[in-house]
C-alpha positions as a Markdown table, in Angstrom:
| # | Residue | x | y | z |
|---|---|---|---|---|
| 1 | Unk | 19.5 | -7.5 | -24.1 |
| 2 | Unk | 19.3 | -8.2 | -27.8 |
| 3 | Unk | 22.9 | -7.3 | -28.3 |
| 4 | Unk | 23.9 | -9.7 | -25.5 |
| 5 | Unk | 22.1 | -12.6 | -27.1 |
| 6 | Unk | 23.6 | -12.0 | -30.5 |
| 7 | Unk | 27.1 | -11.6 | -29.1 |
| 8 | Unk | 26.9 | -14.8 | -27.1 |
| 9 | Unk | 25.4 | -16.7 | -30.0 |
| 10 | Unk | 28.3 | -15.7 | -32.1 |
| 11 | Unk | 30.7 | -16.7 | -29.3 |
| 12 | Unk | 29.1 | -20.1 | -28.9 |
| 13 | Unk | 28.9 | -20.8 | -32.7 |
| 14 | Unk | 32.5 | -19.7 | -33.5 |
| 15 | Unk | 34.2 | -20.6 | -30.3 |
| 16 | Unk | 32.9 | -24.0 | -29.3 |
| 17 | Unk | 32.9 | -25.3 | -32.9 |
| 18 | Unk | 36.7 | -25.0 | -32.9 |
| 19 | Unk | 37.1 | -26.0 | -29.2 |
| 20 | Unk | 35.6 | -29.4 | -29.4 |
| 21 | Unk | 36.7 | -30.3 | -32.9 |
| 22 | Unk | 40.2 | -31.1 | -31.7 |
| 23 | Unk | 41.2 | -33.2 | -28.8 |
| 24 | Unk | 44.3 | -31.2 | -28.1 |
| 25 | Unk | 44.2 | -27.5 | -27.2 |
| 26 | Unk | 46.9 | -25.2 | -28.5 |
| 27 | Unk | 48.1 | -22.0 | -26.8 |
| 28 | Unk | 46.1 | -19.8 | -29.3 |
| 29 | Unk | 42.9 | -21.8 | -28.5 |
| 30 | Unk | 43.5 | -21.2 | -24.7 |
| 31 | Unk | 43.8 | -17.5 | -25.3 |
| 32 | Unk | 40.6 | -17.6 | -27.4 |
| 33 | Unk | 38.8 | -19.4 | -24.5 |
| 34 | Unk | 39.9 | -16.7 | -22.1 |
| 35 | Unk | 38.7 | -14.0 | -24.5 |
| 36 | Unk | 35.3 | -15.8 | -24.8 |
| 37 | Unk | 35.0 | -16.1 | -21.1 |
| 38 | Unk | 35.8 | -12.4 | -20.7 |
| 39 | Unk | 33.2 | -11.6 | -23.3 |
| 40 | Unk | 30.6 | -13.7 | -21.5 |
| 41 | Unk | 31.4 | -12.2 | -18.2 |
| 42 | Unk | 31.0 | -8.8 | -19.6 |
| 43 | Unk | 27.6 | -9.7 | -21.1 |
| 44 | Unk | 26.6 | -11.3 | -17.8 |
| 45 | Unk | 27.5 | -8.1 | -16.0 |
| 46 | Unk | 25.4 | -6.1 | -18.4 |
| 47 | Unk | 22.4 | -8.5 | -17.9 |
| 48 | Unk | 22.8 | -8.4 | -14.1 |
| 49 | Unk | 22.7 | -4.6 | -14.3 |
| 50 | Unk | 19.6 | -4.8 | -16.4 |
| 51 | Unk | 18.1 | -7.3 | -14.0 |
| 52 | Unk | 19.0 | -5.2 | -11.0 |
| 53 | Unk | 17.3 | -2.2 | -12.7 |
| 54 | Unk | 14.2 | -4.4 | -13.4 |
| 55 | Unk | 14.1 | -5.6 | -9.8 |
| 56 | Unk | 14.4 | -2.1 | -8.6 |
| 57 | Unk | 11.6 | -1.0 | -10.9 |
| 58 | Unk | 9.4 | -3.8 | -9.7 |
| 59 | Unk | 10.0 | -2.8 | -6.1 |
| 60 | Unk | 9.0 | 0.8 | -7.0 |
| 61 | Unk | 5.9 | -0.4 | -8.8 |
| 62 | Unk | 5.0 | -2.6 | -5.8 |
| 63 | Unk | 5.5 | 0.3 | -3.5 |
| 64 | Unk | 3.3 | 2.5 | -5.8 |
| 65 | Unk | 0.6 | -0.3 | -5.9 |
| 66 | Unk | 0.7 | -0.5 | -2.1 |
| 67 | Unk | 0.2 | 3.3 | -1.7 |
| 68 | Unk | -2.5 | 3.2 | -4.4 |
| 69 | Unk | -4.3 | 0.4 | -2.6 |
| 70 | Unk | -4.3 | 2.6 | 0.5 |
| 71 | Unk | -5.7 | 5.5 | -1.6 |
| 72 | Unk | -8.3 | 3.2 | -3.1 |
| 73 | Unk | -9.4 | 2.1 | 0.4 |
| 74 | Unk | -9.6 | 5.7 | 1.6 |
| 75 | Unk | -11.7 | 6.6 | -1.5 |
| 76 | Unk | -14.1 | 3.7 | -0.9 |
| 77 | Unk | -14.5 | 4.7 | 2.7 |
| 78 | Unk | -15.1 | 8.3 | 1.7 |
| 79 | Unk | -17.7 | 7.2 | -0.9 |
| 80 | Unk | -19.4 | 5.0 | 1.6 |
| 81 | Unk | -19.5 | 7.8 | 4.2 |
| 82 | Unk | -20.7 | 10.3 | 1.6 |
| 83 | Unk | -23.6 | 8.1 | 0.4 |
| 84 | Unk | -24.5 | 7.4 | 4.0 |
| 85 | Unk | -24.8 | 11.2 | 4.5 |
| 86 | Unk | -26.8 | 11.5 | 1.4 |
| 87 | Unk | -29.3 | 8.9 | 2.6 |
| 88 | Unk | -29.6 | 10.6 | 6.0 |
| 89 | Unk | -30.0 | 14.0 | 4.3 |
| 90 | Unk | -32.8 | 12.6 | 2.2 |
| 91 | Unk | -34.5 | 11.3 | 5.3 |
| 92 | Unk | -34.1 | 14.7 | 7.0 |
| 93 | Unk | -35.5 | 16.5 | 4.0 |
| 94 | Unk | -38.5 | 14.2 | 4.0 |
| 95 | Unk | -39.0 | 14.9 | 7.7 |
| 96 | Unk | -38.6 | 18.6 | 7.3 |
| 97 | Unk | -41.2 | 18.6 | 4.4 |
| 98 | Unk | -43.6 | 16.7 | 6.7 |
| 99 | Unk | -43.0 | 19.3 | 9.5 |
| 100 | Unk | -43.7 | 22.1 | 7.1 |
| 101 | Unk | -46.9 | 20.5 | 5.8 |
| 102 | Unk | -48.1 | 19.9 | 9.4 |
| 103 | Unk | -47.3 | 23.5 | 10.4 |
| 104 | Unk | -49.2 | 24.8 | 7.4 |
| 105 | Unk | -52.2 | 22.7 | 8.4 |
| 106 | Unk | -52.1 | 24.1 | 12.0 |
| 107 | Unk | -51.8 | 27.6 | 10.7 |
| 108 | Unk | -54.7 | 27.0 | 8.4 |
| 109 | Unk | -56.9 | 25.8 | 11.3 |
| 110 | Unk | -55.9 | 28.8 | 13.4 |
| 111 | Unk | -56.6 | 31.2 | 10.5 |
| 112 | Unk | -60.1 | 29.6 | 10.1 |
| 113 | Unk | -60.8 | 29.9 | 13.8 |
| 114 | Unk | -59.6 | 33.5 | 13.9 |
| 115 | Unk | -61.7 | 34.4 | 10.9 |
| 116 | Unk | -64.8 | 32.8 | 12.5 |
| 117 | Unk | -64.2 | 34.7 | 15.7 |
| 118 | Unk | -63.6 | 37.9 | 13.9 |
| 119 | Unk | -66.8 | 37.4 | 12.0 |
| 120 | Unk | -68.7 | 37.1 | 15.3 |
| 121 | Unk | -67.1 | 40.2 | 16.7 |
| 122 | Unk | -67.7 | 42.1 | 13.4 |
| 123 | Unk | -71.4 | 41.1 | 13.4 |
| 124 | Unk | -71.9 | 42.1 | 17.0 |
| 125 | Unk | -70.3 | 45.5 | 16.3 |
| 126 | Unk | -72.7 | 46.0 | 13.3 |
| 127 | Unk | -75.6 | 45.1 | 15.5 |
| 128 | Unk | -74.6 | 47.7 | 18.1 |
| 129 | Unk | -74.3 | 50.3 | 15.3 |
| 130 | Unk | -77.6 | 49.6 | 13.6 |
| 131 | Unk | -79.9 | 49.0 | 16.5 |
| 132 | Unk | -78.2 | 50.4 | 19.4 |
| 133 | Unk | -76.7 | 47.1 | 20.5 |
| 134 | Unk | -76.9 | 43.4 | 20.1 |
| 135 | Unk | -80.5 | 42.5 | 20.6 |
| 136 | Unk | -79.7 | 39.3 | 22.3 |
| 137 | Unk | -77.3 | 40.9 | 24.7 |
| 138 | Unk | -79.7 | 43.8 | 25.3 |
| 139 | Unk | -82.6 | 41.4 | 26.0 |
| 140 | Unk | -80.3 | 39.6 | 28.4 |
| 141 | Unk | -79.4 | 42.8 | 30.2 |
| 142 | Unk | -82.8 | 44.5 | 30.3 |
| 143 | Unk | -84.6 | 41.3 | 31.0 |
| 144 | Unk | -83.4 | 41.7 | 34.6 |
| 145 | Unk | -86.1 | 42.1 | 37.3 |
| 146 | Unk | -83.9 | 44.0 | 39.7 |
| 147 | Unk | -81.0 | 46.4 | 39.6 |
| 148 | Unk | -78.7 | 43.8 | 41.2 |
| 149 | Unk | -79.6 | 41.3 | 38.5 |
| 150 | Unk | -79.1 | 44.0 | 35.9 |
| 151 | Unk | -75.6 | 44.6 | 37.1 |
| 152 | Unk | -74.8 | 40.9 | 37.2 |
| 153 | Unk | -76.1 | 40.4 | 33.7 |
| 154 | Unk | -74.1 | 43.4 | 32.4 |
| 155 | Unk | -70.9 | 42.0 | 33.9 |
| 156 | Unk | -71.5 | 38.6 | 32.3 |
| 157 | Unk | -72.0 | 40.2 | 28.9 |
| 158 | Unk | -68.7 | 42.2 | 29.3 |
| 159 | Unk | -66.8 | 39.1 | 30.3 |
| 160 | Unk | -68.1 | 37.3 | 27.2 |
| 161 | Unk | -67.0 | 40.2 | 24.9 |
| 162 | Unk | -63.6 | 40.4 | 26.6 |
| 163 | Unk | -63.2 | 36.6 | 26.3 |
| 164 | Unk | -63.9 | 36.8 | 22.6 |
| 165 | Unk | -61.1 | 39.4 | 22.3 |
| 166 | Unk | -58.7 | 37.3 | 24.4 |
| 167 | Unk | -59.3 | 34.2 | 22.3 |
| 168 | Unk | -58.6 | 36.2 | 19.1 |
| 169 | Unk | -55.4 | 37.6 | 20.7 |
| 170 | Unk | -54.3 | 34.1 | 21.7 |
| 171 | Unk | -55.0 | 32.8 | 18.3 |
| 172 | Unk | -53.0 | 35.6 | 16.7 |
| 173 | Unk | -50.1 | 34.8 | 19.1 |
| 174 | Unk | -50.3 | 31.1 | 18.3 |
| 175 | Unk | -50.3 | 31.9 | 14.6 |
| 176 | Unk | -47.2 | 34.1 | 15.0 |
| 177 | Unk | -45.4 | 31.3 | 16.8 |
| 178 | Unk | -46.3 | 28.9 | 14.1 |
| 179 | Unk | -45.1 | 31.3 | 11.4 |
| 180 | Unk | -41.7 | 31.7 | 13.2 |
| 181 | Unk | -41.4 | 27.9 | 13.5 |
| 182 | Unk | -42.4 | 27.4 | 9.9 |
| 183 | Unk | -39.7 | 29.9 | 8.8 |
| 184 | Unk | -37.1 | 27.9 | 10.8 |
| 185 | Unk | -38.2 | 24.6 | 9.3 |
| 186 | Unk | -38.2 | 26.1 | 5.8 |
| 187 | Unk | -34.7 | 27.5 | 6.4 |
| 188 | Unk | -33.5 | 24.1 | 7.6 |
| 189 | Unk | -35.2 | 22.5 | 4.6 |
| 190 | Unk | -33.3 | 24.8 | 2.3 |
| 191 | Unk | -30.0 | 24.0 | 4.0 |
| 192 | Unk | -30.7 | 20.3 | 3.6 |
| 193 | Unk | -31.5 | 20.8 | -0.1 |
| 194 | Unk | -28.2 | 22.7 | -0.5 |
| 195 | Unk | -26.4 | 20.0 | 1.4 |
| 196 | Unk | -27.8 | 17.3 | -0.8 |
| 197 | Unk | -26.6 | 19.2 | -3.9 |
| 198 | Unk | -23.1 | 19.4 | -2.4 |
| 199 | Unk | -23.2 | 15.7 | -1.5 |
| 200 | Unk | -24.3 | 14.8 | -5.0 |
| 201 | Unk | -21.4 | 16.8 | -6.4 |
| 202 | Unk | -19.0 | 15.2 | -4.0 |
| 203 | Unk | -20.3 | 11.8 | -4.9 |
| 204 | Unk | -19.5 | 12.5 | -8.6 |
| 205 | Unk | -15.9 | 13.6 | -7.6 |
| 206 | Unk | -15.3 | 10.5 | -5.5 |
| 207 | Unk | -16.6 | 8.2 | -8.2 |
| 208 | Unk | -14.3 | 9.9 | -10.8 |
| 209 | Unk | -11.4 | 9.4 | -8.4 |
| 210 | Unk | -12.3 | 5.8 | -7.9 |
| 211 | Unk | -12.3 | 5.3 | -11.7 |
| 212 | Unk | -9.0 | 7.1 | -12.0 |
| 213 | Unk | -7.5 | 4.9 | -9.2 |
| 214 | Unk | -8.8 | 1.7 | -11.0 |
| 215 | Unk | -7.2 | 2.8 | -14.2 |
| 216 | Unk | -4.0 | 3.7 | -12.5 |
| 217 | Unk | -3.9 | 0.3 | -10.8 |
| 218 | Unk | -4.5 | -1.4 | -14.1 |
| 219 | Unk | -1.5 | 0.4 | -15.6 |
| 220 | Unk | 0.7 | -0.5 | -12.6 |
| 221 | Unk | -0.3 | -4.1 | -12.7 |
| 222 | Unk | 0.5 | -4.2 | -16.4 |
| 223 | Unk | 3.8 | -2.5 | -15.8 |
| 224 | Unk | 4.6 | -5.0 | -13.0 |
| 225 | Unk | 3.7 | -7.9 | -15.3 |
| 226 | Unk | 5.9 | -6.6 | -18.1 |
| 227 | Unk | 8.8 | -6.0 | -15.7 |
| 228 | Unk | 8.5 | -9.5 | -14.3 |
| 229 | Unk | 8.5 | -11.0 | -17.8 |
| 230 | Unk | 11.6 | -9.0 | -18.5 |
| 231 | Unk | 13.3 | -10.1 | -15.3 |
| 232 | Unk | 12.4 | -13.8 | -16.1 |
| 233 | Unk | 13.8 | -13.4 | -19.5 |
| 234 | Unk | 17.0 | -11.9 | -18.1 |
| 235 | Unk | 17.3 | -14.7 | -15.6 |
| 236 | Unk | 17.0 | -17.3 | -18.3 |
| 237 | Unk | 19.6 | -15.6 | -20.4 |
| 238 | Unk | 21.9 | -15.2 | -17.4 |
| 239 | Unk | 21.5 | -18.9 | -16.6 |
| 240 | Unk | 22.4 | -19.8 | -20.2 |
| 241 | Unk | 25.5 | -17.6 | -20.1 |
| 242 | Unk | 26.5 | -19.0 | -16.7 |
| 243 | Unk | 26.4 | -22.5 | -18.2 |
| 244 | Unk | 28.5 | -21.3 | -21.1 |
| 245 | Unk | 30.9 | -19.6 | -18.7 |
| 246 | Unk | 31.2 | -22.8 | -16.6 |
| 247 | Unk | 31.9 | -24.9 | -19.7 |
| 248 | Unk | 34.6 | -22.5 | -20.8 |
| 249 | Unk | 36.1 | -22.3 | -17.3 |
| 250 | Unk | 36.4 | -26.1 | -17.3 |
| 251 | Unk | 37.9 | -26.1 | -20.8 |
| 252 | Unk | 40.5 | -23.5 | -19.6 |
| 253 | Unk | 41.3 | -25.5 | -16.6 |
| 254 | Unk | 41.7 | -28.7 | -18.7 |
| 255 | Unk | 43.9 | -26.8 | -21.3 |
| 256 | Unk | 46.2 | -25.1 | -18.8 |
| 257 | Unk | 49.7 | -26.7 | -18.8 |
| 258 | Unk | 50.4 | -28.6 | -15.6 |
| 259 | Unk | 53.6 | -30.7 | -16.3 |
| 260 | Unk | 56.6 | -29.2 | -18.0 |
| 261 | Unk | 54.5 | -26.9 | -20.2 |
| 262 | Unk | 52.5 | -29.7 | -21.8 |
| 263 | Unk | 48.8 | -29.0 | -22.3 |
| 264 | Unk | 46.2 | -31.3 | -21.0 |
| 265 | Unk | 43.6 | -32.7 | -23.4 |
| 266 | Unk | 40.0 | -31.8 | -23.0 |
| 267 | Unk | 37.5 | -34.0 | -21.2 |
| 268 | Unk | 40.1 | -35.7 | -19.0 |
| 269 | Unk | 40.2 | -33.4 | -16.1 |
| 270 | Unk | 37.6 | -33.2 | -13.4 |
| 271 | Unk | 36.3 | -29.9 | -12.1 |
| 272 | Unk | 37.5 | -28.9 | -8.7 |
| 273 | Unk | 35.8 | -26.8 | -6.0 |
| 274 | Unk | 36.6 | -23.1 | -5.9 |
| 275 | Unk | 39.7 | -22.2 | -4.0 |
| 276 | Unk | 39.5 | -21.7 | -0.2 |
| 277 | Unk | 40.6 | -18.7 | 1.7 |
| 278 | Unk | 41.8 | -18.8 | 5.3 |
| 279 | Unk | 38.9 | -18.2 | 7.6 |
| 280 | Unk | 39.1 | -15.3 | 10.1 |
| 281 | Unk | 39.8 | -15.8 | 13.7 |
| 282 | Unk | 36.7 | -16.2 | 15.9 |
| 283 | Unk | 34.9 | -18.8 | 13.8 |
| 284 | Unk | 34.1 | -21.8 | 16.0 |
| 285 | Unk | 35.8 | -25.0 | 14.9 |
| 286 | Unk | 34.1 | -27.4 | 17.3 |
| 287 | Unk | 31.0 | -29.4 | 16.7 |
| 288 | Unk | 27.5 | -28.0 | 16.9 |
| 289 | Unk | 24.9 | -26.5 | 14.6 |
| 290 | Unk | 26.3 | -23.0 | 14.6 |
| 291 | Unk | 29.8 | -24.3 | 13.8 |
| 292 | Unk | 28.3 | -26.1 | 10.9 |
| 293 | Unk | 26.5 | -23.0 | 9.7 |
| 294 | Unk | 29.5 | -20.8 | 9.9 |
| 295 | Unk | 31.8 | -23.3 | 8.2 |
| 296 | Unk | 29.3 | -24.5 | 5.5 |
| 297 | Unk | 30.5 | -22.0 | 3.0 |
| 298 | Unk | 34.2 | -22.3 | 3.5 |
| 299 | Unk | 34.7 | -25.0 | 0.8 |
| 300 | Unk | 32.9 | -22.8 | -1.7 |
| 301 | Unk | 34.7 | -19.6 | -1.3 |
| 302 | Unk | 35.0 | -18.1 | -4.8 |
| 303 | Unk | 31.9 | -20.0 | -6.2 |
| 304 | Unk | 30.4 | -17.5 | -8.7 |
| 305 | Unk | 27.3 | -15.5 | -7.8 |
| 306 | Unk | 24.1 | -16.8 | -9.3 |
| 307 | Unk | 20.9 | -14.8 | -9.1 |
| 308 | Unk | 18.2 | -17.0 | -7.5 |
| 309 | Unk | 20.8 | -19.7 | -6.7 |
| 310 | Unk | 20.3 | -21.7 | -3.6 |
| 311 | Unk | 22.9 | -24.6 | -3.7 |
| 312 | Unk | 26.5 | -25.2 | -4.5 |
| 313 | Unk | 25.5 | -26.9 | -7.8 |
| 314 | Unk | 23.8 | -23.9 | -9.1 |
| 315 | Unk | 25.7 | -21.1 | -7.3 |
| 316 | Unk | 24.2 | -18.7 | -4.7 |
| 317 | Unk | 22.7 | -15.3 | -4.4 |
| 318 | Unk | 23.0 | -13.6 | -1.1 |
| 319 | Unk | 19.8 | -14.8 | 0.6 |
| 320 | Unk | 20.1 | -18.3 | -1.1 |
| 321 | Unk | 23.5 | -18.8 | 0.5 |
| 322 | Unk | 22.3 | -17.7 | 4.0 |
| 323 | Unk | 19.3 | -20.0 | 3.8 |
| 324 | Unk | 21.5 | -22.9 | 2.5 |
| 325 | Unk | 24.1 | -22.4 | 5.2 |
| 326 | Unk | 21.6 | -22.5 | 8.0 |
| 327 | Unk | 20.0 | -25.6 | 6.5 |
| 328 | Unk | 23.3 | -27.4 | 6.8 |
| 329 | Unk | 23.0 | -26.7 | 10.5 |
| 330 | Unk | 19.5 | -28.1 | 10.6 |
| 331 | Unk | 17.7 | -24.7 | 10.7 |
| 332 | Unk | 15.1 | -23.7 | 8.1 |
| 333 | Unk | 14.8 | -20.0 | 7.3 |
| 334 | Unk | 13.5 | -18.2 | 4.2 |
| 335 | Unk | 15.6 | -17.8 | 1.1 |
| 336 | Unk | 14.6 | -14.3 | 0.2 |
| 337 | Unk | 16.1 | -11.1 | 1.6 |
| 338 | Unk | 12.7 | -9.6 | 1.8 |
| 339 | Unk | 11.6 | -12.3 | 4.2 |
| 340 | Unk | 14.9 | -12.7 | 6.1 |
| 341 | Unk | 14.7 | -9.0 | 7.2 |
| 342 | Unk | 11.8 | -10.0 | 9.4 |
| 343 | Unk | 13.1 | -13.4 | 10.6 |
| 344 | Unk | 14.4 | -13.8 | 14.1 |
| 345 | Unk | 14.8 | -10.7 | 16.3 |
| 346 | Unk | 16.6 | -7.4 | 15.7 |
| 347 | Unk | 19.6 | -6.8 | 17.9 |
| 348 | Unk | 22.2 | -3.9 | 18.2 |
| 349 | Unk | 25.4 | -4.4 | 16.2 |
| 350 | Unk | 27.3 | -4.0 | 19.4 |
| 351 | Unk | 25.8 | -7.3 | 20.6 |
| 352 | Unk | 26.3 | -9.1 | 17.3 |
| 353 | Unk | 27.7 | -12.7 | 17.5 |
| 354 | Unk | 28.9 | -15.2 | 14.9 |
| 355 | Unk | 25.9 | -16.6 | 13.1 |
| 356 | Unk | 23.8 | -13.4 | 13.2 |
| 357 | Unk | 22.4 | -12.1 | 10.0 |
| 358 | Unk | 23.8 | -8.7 | 8.8 |
| 359 | Unk | 22.0 | -6.5 | 6.3 |
| 360 | Unk | 23.3 | -3.9 | 3.9 |
| 361 | Unk | 21.3 | -1.2 | 2.2 |
| 362 | Unk | 21.3 | 0.5 | -1.2 |
| 363 | Unk | 23.5 | -2.2 | -2.9 |
| 364 | Unk | 20.5 | -1.9 | -5.2 |
| 365 | Unk | 19.8 | 1.9 | -5.4 |
| 366 | Unk | 16.9 | 3.0 | -3.2 |
| 367 | Unk | 16.4 | -0.4 | -1.5 |
| 368 | Unk | 16.9 | -0.9 | 2.2 |
| 369 | Unk | 18.2 | -4.3 | 3.3 |
| 370 | Unk | 19.0 | -5.3 | -0.3 |
| 371 | Unk | 21.9 | -7.6 | 0.7 |
| 372 | Unk | 22.4 | -10.1 | 3.5 |
| 373 | Unk | 25.3 | -12.2 | 4.9 |
| 374 | Unk | 26.3 | -14.2 | 8.0 |
| 375 | Unk | 28.4 | -12.4 | 10.6 |
| 376 | Unk | 31.6 | -14.2 | 11.5 |
| 377 | Unk | 32.9 | -11.9 | 14.2 |
| 378 | Unk | 35.8 | -9.4 | 14.2 |
| 379 | Unk | 33.9 | -7.2 | 11.8 |
| 380 | Unk | 33.7 | -9.8 | 9.0 |
| 381 | Unk | 30.9 | -11.7 | 7.4 |
| 382 | Unk | 30.5 | -14.4 | 4.8 |
| 383 | Unk | 28.1 | -14.1 | 1.9 |
| 384 | Unk | 27.5 | -14.5 | -1.8 |
| 385 | Unk | 28.5 | -11.2 | -3.5 |
| 386 | Unk | 27.6 | -10.4 | -7.1 |
| 387 | Unk | 31.1 | -9.3 | -7.8 |
| 388 | Unk | 33.2 | -12.1 | -6.2 |
| 389 | Unk | 30.8 | -14.8 | -5.4 |
| 390 | Unk | 31.0 | -16.6 | -2.1 |
| 391 | Unk | 33.6 | -14.7 | 0.0 |
| 392 | Unk | 34.5 | -13.3 | 3.4 |
| 393 | Unk | 34.4 | -9.6 | 3.5 |
| 394 | Unk | 35.1 | -6.8 | 6.0 |
| 395 | Unk | 32.4 | -4.5 | 7.4 |
| 396 | Unk | 34.9 | -2.2 | 9.1 |
| 397 | Unk | 35.9 | -0.2 | 6.0 |
| 398 | Unk | 35.2 | 0.2 | 2.3 |
| 399 | Unk | 32.1 | -0.7 | 0.4 |
| 400 | Unk | 30.4 | -2.9 | 3.0 |
| 401 | Unk | 31.1 | -0.4 | 5.8 |
| 402 | Unk | 29.4 | 2.3 | 3.8 |
| 403 | Unk | 26.4 | 0.2 | 3.1 |
| 404 | Unk | 25.9 | -1.3 | 6.6 |
| 405 | Unk | 23.2 | 0.6 | 8.5 |
| 406 | Unk | 23.2 | -1.4 | 11.7 |
| 407 | Unk | 20.5 | -3.9 | 10.9 |
| 408 | Unk | 21.4 | -7.2 | 12.6 |
| 409 | Unk | 19.0 | -10.1 | 13.3 |
| 410 | Unk | 19.5 | -13.2 | 15.5 |
| 411 | Unk | 17.9 | -16.4 | 14.4 |
| 412 | Unk | 18.4 | -18.4 | 17.6 |
């Protein structure tokens, strides 16, 4: 890039100082002009190559940013879900702790009741051992006034004793049930505690990933910004060189002998439109919007390619030419290939008609639909090509055949 600027500066300084100092151009000056034009064209080719590389890099960066944004979205969703699970786990842990505490309270009450009942049974047993029986029970039994009443009172005392034993047994069974339940709750509580630790660790990992994604996006945005600045700088330089090339071309045309070998003086000839080529058969010649669109570019065949150009006065790039041609027919469509690839409706190439848009891939390495033109019929299209400017080219063989992947869109 720096070399290009230095070279062209030298050309402009040395060349044009001599060109315009004399009203009449000699043969050696004409040759010098042609050499300068060749030098400028070479420099422009180099700049266009750099610009193409920069645009391809920008496309790659935008693709990476798009994928990174998807990853960032997934990371945020994962973080949100993980933290939701953490909150739920904390609630479950609190609930499990409450259940454990409640079970411990129930077990404590049962243990107290069992101990009381056991004390009663123990005291009764001691009474029987020390005095031949429980005095209260014995008094009840022997206080009977008849044998039948004695038998009845004895049965009652036995039922009371057996009932005490049954109550103790039931309490022991309830206690065992509560212990089993407590073990399950404590096991669940431990599982929840372990899960919380895992979720905490996962949260740290996701947060680290989010920070890495943010740093990566910052780097990509910076790279995109630098590439766009480079592309803008290259466009400005190409525009400057295009202006120099146009001036030199006019000077060459003015200095070229036209009558008997005499040279024409500078500044007295008017620039003419680029030479026309015969148009292919199948292009409508009658009136109508489509005829206007198809024939709009015919007077400008050979007009040099201009990146970002959208009119005959500035030159055209491929999408700028297509948009301009359609505008001549009263139809407004986008002026970027990226947008044109979604304009209208896709149709099979077998159904293509004059006026349909045809797209070509990998004219910029790695980019689908990187070039566009207007189909003319009979396997030919018209478009602004970086090599030859506005021209009619064949899609049935050679370069364009190899780069055509069948993408055709109909605007009407």
